[in-house]
GUKOLVO-809504 format. One record per residue (C-alpha): residue number from 0; residue in three letters; x, y, z. Coordinates in nm, 3 decimals. Example, Ala and Ser with C-alpha at 12.3 -4.5 7.8 and 13.67 -1.06 7.14 Angstrom:
// GUKOLVO-809504
    n  res       c1       c2       c3
    0  ala    1.230   -0.450    0.780
    1  ser    1.367   -0.106    0.714
***
This chain:
// GUKOLVO-809504
    n  res       c1       c2       c3
    0  unk    0.734    2.781    2.114
    1  unk    1.004    2.519    2.024
    2  unk    0.740    2.244    2.049
    3  unk    0.543    2.412    1.770
    4  unk    0.836    2.465    1.557
    5  unk    0.934    2.078    1.587
    6  unk    0.555    1.956    1.515
    7  unk    0.548    2.192    1.238
    8  unk    0.867    2.088    1.097
    9  unk    0.750    1.702    1.137
   10  unk    0.434    1.776    0.967
   11  unk    0.643    1.927    0.672
   12  unk    0.855    1.635    0.639
   13  unk    0.575    1.388    0.624
   14  unk    0.391    1.570    0.390
   15  unk    0.712    1.621    0.171
   16  unk    0.758    1.241    0.184
   17  unk    0.395    1.195    0.102
   18  unk    0.440    1.399   -0.216
   19  unk    0.793    1.252   -0.289
   20  unk    0.626    0.879   -0.281
   21  unk    0.317    0.994   -0.526
   22  unk    0.598    1.156   -0.774
   23  unk    0.821    0.840   -0.748
   24  unk    0.569    0.585   -0.844
   25  unk    0.312    0.774   -1.078
   26  unk   -0.012    0.578   -1.138
   27  unk    0.048    0.396   -0.798
   28  unk   -0.181    0.391   -0.539
   29  unk   -0.245    0.447   -0.163
   30  unk   -0.272    0.121    0.044
   31  unk   -0.174   -0.093    0.352
   32  unk    0.042   -0.401    0.376
   33  unk    0.116   -0.600    0.646
   34  unk    0.245   -0.981    0.711
   35  unk   -0.042   -1.256    0.769
   36  unk    0.192   -1.552    0.762
   37  unk    0.578   -1.552    0.788
   38  unk    0.836   -1.278    0.847
   39  unk    0.929   -0.992    0.617
   40  unk    1.198   -0.729    0.717
   41  unk    1.029   -0.395    0.778
   42  unk    0.670   -0.541    0.833
   43  unk    0.454   -0.647    1.121
   44  unk    0.131   -0.818    1.178
   45  unk   -0.062   -0.482    1.187
   46  unk   -0.164   -0.305    0.879
   47  unk    0.068   -0.008    0.775
   48  unk   -0.034    0.281    0.540
   49  unk    0.190    0.295    0.239
   50  unk    0.218    0.393   -0.135
   51  unk    0.272    0.128   -0.397
   52  unk    0.326    0.108   -0.780
   53  unk    0.464   -0.099   -1.030
   54  unk    0.839   -0.132   -1.077
   55  unk    0.914   -0.344   -1.364
   56  unk    0.788   -0.675   -1.298
   57  unk    0.765   -0.632   -0.916
   58  unk    0.525   -0.450   -0.716
   59  unk    0.725   -0.199   -0.483
   60  unk    0.570   -0.058   -0.148
   61  unk    0.684    0.199    0.080
   62  unk    0.559    0.325    0.429
   63  unk    0.419    0.678    0.410
   64  unk    0.503    0.798    0.789
   65  unk    0.811    0.689    0.848
   66  unk    1.101    0.601    0.631
   67  unk    1.178    0.230    0.595
   68  unk    1.320   -0.009    0.320
   69  unk    1.085   -0.093    0.050
   70  unk    0.912   -0.394    0.019
   71  unk    0.896   -0.554   -0.358
   72  unk    0.734   -0.857   -0.467
   73  unk    0.612   -1.009   -0.806
   74  unk    0.303   -0.840   -0.927
   75  unk    0.183   -1.183   -1.006
   76  unk    0.156   -1.303   -0.643
   77  unk   -0.140   -1.057   -0.577
   78  unk   -0.417   -1.281   -0.564
   79  unk   -0.716   -1.054   -0.686
   80  unk   -0.936   -1.369   -0.707
   81  unk   -0.956   -1.391   -0.316
   82  unk   -1.066   -1.041   -0.251
   83  unk   -1.251   -1.012    0.089
   84  unk   -1.360   -0.729    0.322
   85  unk   -1.138   -0.635    0.614
   86  unk   -1.216   -0.817    0.958
   87  unk   -1.394   -0.619    1.216
   88  unk   -1.071   -0.620    1.423
   89  unk   -0.895   -0.458    1.120
   90  unk   -1.106   -0.195    1.020
   91  unk   -1.190   -0.069    1.379
   92  unk   -0.814   -0.029    1.425
   93  unk   -0.656    0.102    1.070
   94  unk   -0.831   -0.044    0.762
   95  unk   -1.160    0.133    0.677
   96  unk   -1.456   -0.090    0.613
   97  unk   -1.473    0.034    0.248
   98  unk   -1.137   -0.132    0.165
   99  unk   -1.091   -0.465    0.022
  100  unk   -0.793   -0.693    0.137
  101  unk   -0.622   -0.926   -0.085
  102  unk   -0.376   -1.201   -0.006
  103  unk   -0.009   -1.145   -0.167
  104  unk    0.171   -1.520   -0.181
  105  unk    0.542   -1.503   -0.157
  106  unk    0.788   -1.796   -0.172
  107  unk    0.861   -1.981    0.163
  108  unk    0.517   -1.981    0.289
  109  unk    0.481   -1.609    0.356
  110  unk    0.174   -1.431    0.316
  111  unk    0.110   -1.052    0.304
  112  unk   -0.238   -0.882    0.309
  113  unk   -0.263   -0.577    0.084
  114  unk   -0.548   -0.341    0.192
  115  unk   -0.678   -0.095   -0.082
  116  unk   -0.998    0.151   -0.145
  117  unk   -1.252   -0.092   -0.337
  118  unk   -1.284    0.194   -0.586
  119  unk   -0.906    0.169   -0.687
  120  unk   -0.995   -0.186   -0.821
  121  unk   -0.973   -0.115   -1.176
  122  unk   -0.648    0.068   -1.117
  123  unk   -0.497   -0.232   -0.973
  124  unk   -0.623   -0.463   -1.236
  125  unk   -0.422   -0.266   -1.488
  126  unk   -0.132   -0.222   -1.321
  127  unk   -0.087   -0.582   -1.226
  128  unk   -0.180   -0.652   -1.607
  129  unk    0.108   -0.442   -1.698
  130  unk   -0.148   -0.165   -1.854
  131  unk   -0.147    0.193   -1.776
  132  unk   -0.380    0.325   -1.527
  133  unk   -0.721    0.412   -1.654
  134  unk   -0.782    0.763   -1.767
  135  unk   -1.119    0.917   -1.715
  136  unk   -1.320    1.202   -1.577
  137  unk   -1.338    1.044   -1.232
  138  unk   -1.022    1.015   -1.073
  139  unk   -0.926    0.672   -0.956
***
């Protein structure tokens, strides 16, 4: 019985965090982030699910499932021109095949990989360009 109560409390906490992140970064999107080259505190070479959105001139990403520090990087460092499909190793483990992966170039030869659903590309283009997310009948 105690295990059931603990599991329910953990589920509510994670669900509450998910809702908080969505409300904190309105117009943001769900995505995964990993370190491709170099080191960044709070990130590993494995993709981690999170929520990202614009914060002034920077992008802010937070992990959904587990509290951790926010990762901030300039919106202009996202290289949408180098979009690619996830590798087989990536989509078998944590990134679905219908996602796109783009590099994020940071100073000191640090590179991150940002993975997001391809259908979110118009929203990301708008956010990176400093525009509000597109509105329409279809939810982006």
